[in-house]
C-alpha positions, 0 to 999 in steps of 0.5 A, a space after each residue: 499499499 505504501 509502495 503505491 502511495 508513493 508511485 502515485 505522488 511520484 507521477 504527481 510531480 512529473 510535469 504534464 504532457 503538453 497537448 495544446 498547440 502553442 505559438 513560440 513565434 507570435 506573427 507566425 503560425 506553426 505547422 501543427 494542428 490540434 488533434 481531432 476533438 481538442 479545443 484551444 483558447 487563444 488571447 492576443 494582445 498587441 501594443 503599438 506605442 505611437 505618437 499623436 497630435 494634441 491641441 494645446 489651449 493656445 490653439 498650437 498643436 504638439 506631439 504626444 505619446 499614446 498607444 494602439 492596441 489590438 485584442 483578438 480572441 481565437 477559438 481553435 478546434 481540431 477537426 481531423 488529424 490534419 485540419 483545424 478551425 479557427 474562429 476569431 473575435 477582434 477589438 481594437 483601440 485607436 491611438 488618440 491624444 484625449 479620448 481613445 476607445 476600445 470597439 468590436 471590429 468584427 470576426 474571422 474564421 479560418 482553416 489550417 490544413 497539414 499536407 503530410 505528417 511531420 518529417 515525411 517531406 524534407 520541409 513540413 508544409 501546411 495551407 491557411 485560409 482565412 475570411 474576415 467581416 469587419 465594419 469597414 472592410 472584408 478580407 480574404 487571407 492566404 498562408 503557406 506554412 513552412 517549417 523544419 526541425 533540426 533537433 532543438 532548432 525549428 525553423 519557420 516561415 509564412 508566405 502570406 497574402 491578403 485581399 482587403 476590400 473597403 466597401 465604403 470607398 469601393 477600394 481594393 487593397 493587396 497585402 503582403 505579410 511574410 514572416 521568418 523565424 527560428 526558435 531553440 528549445 531550451 526545455 519542454 517548458 521554455 523556448 526562446 527565438 527570434 523573428 523577423 516580419 514585414 507588412 506592405 502593400 502591392 502597388 501604389 495609391 491611397 495613404 497610410 492605415 492601420 491595416 494597409 501601409 503605403 510602404 513596407 514596415 519591417 519588424 525584428 525581435 526576440 520571442 520567448 515561450 513558457 508552457 506548462 501542460 495545457 497553458 502557455 504564454 508567447 511573448 514578442 518585442 519587435 523593432 521596426 528596421 525601415 526607419 532606424 535613426 528617425 524619430 517617432 512621426 505624429 499620425 504614424 500608426 506603425 510606431 517604431 516598436 511592436 509588442 505582442 503577447 498570447 496566452 493560450 489554454 487548452 480545453 
């Protein structure tokens, strides 16, 4: 009896086996999908410090710092061994000197499909298709998910394009948003890495918006993943590379630093 109790206690001290599907690189989707019937909740939080214009009491204008934020809740569900469904609820807070507010922007749906089992091909390949319905636009988004594992090192790339139709202005914008990163597993609970991503628009015309910049915006930064069982936390802090050495520009929604945090819970 004592031996059985001792064995039970020893097993309880072992780390739980992770069955969730974490995101070690916050901007890059991994190739892996959830097992069939498995449900996971992910919460995104993006913080972008920016400079905005404020009117002074004497009528002059001055630049002050504010913060643009985005919150996104995602439900992921494994349909088959290789196919996964995602459903998003998106909120955003625009930067303002006096009255920033959080608003519900819309919803997104997506599918992620693995084309083969991990290791069957020299490079693991997955496909990603997403549709979004926002208050001012509709979007289609396509990604090719690539990864290759070399022991504790995992190389990941997302070939990513979007088509955004703004129905209020009858304007179509074609976006590219590729990512590239690498991670190193220090332990089953801690993964460090680095990630590069860029967001820009094909063609010219139209001004810079929060979703469709007139020129390419390049970011690079370190990442960290902490996980235990069904819970994980991913962090990324990115420095904007295309305007190094220049000061903050009032009205630029992309700022000079982009921070993203994700937390996931497997159910």
